[in-house]
C-alpha positions, 0 to 999 in steps of 0.5 A: 441288773445282771450281765453276761460279759462279752469278750469285749467287756472282759478285755476292757475290765482287764485294761481298767477302762474307766467307761467300765468302772461301774461293772468292775464290782458286778458278778461276772458271767461269761463262757469258755469260748469268751475266755478263749477269745480273751486269752488270745486277745491278751496274748496278742496284745500283752503277752503270755503272762497277762493272758494267763492272768486274765484267763484265770481271773475269769475262769470260774465265771464261765457257765455251761453251754447247753445243746439248745443254746448252741442250736439257737446261737447257730440260727442267730449266726445264720441270720446275722453273718457279721456276728462271730460264733462266739458272739452268737453263743454269748448273746444266746446264753445271756437271753436264756439266763436272763442276763443283759449282754454287756459289750462294746461290739458295734454289731450289737449296738441296736440289738435288744437286751444289750448294754453297749459301752465302748 
């Protein structure tokens, strides 16, 4: 199984959460938007040095976001007001690239194509 790593999953990988051990060796696919969220989260909680290290650890894992992904993601956002723009883009990228969306965000718990790990 191949995965799209949501920001939640990336943070848990950085924190070495034991619930994410089985994903530590997976090929990581994410987006620049998720990297921006990761950087912010780590900057807020762990400081600039850890934030920079986390960002650069996953930088080469970011895939391109096409126009059709943006359009479909914003349609998803319109239907699901509780989801963030970044989450909608990531989820849509996962679907369009045949990747399972890996997250611990409870808003996704019952959605299709989601591997939910908290």
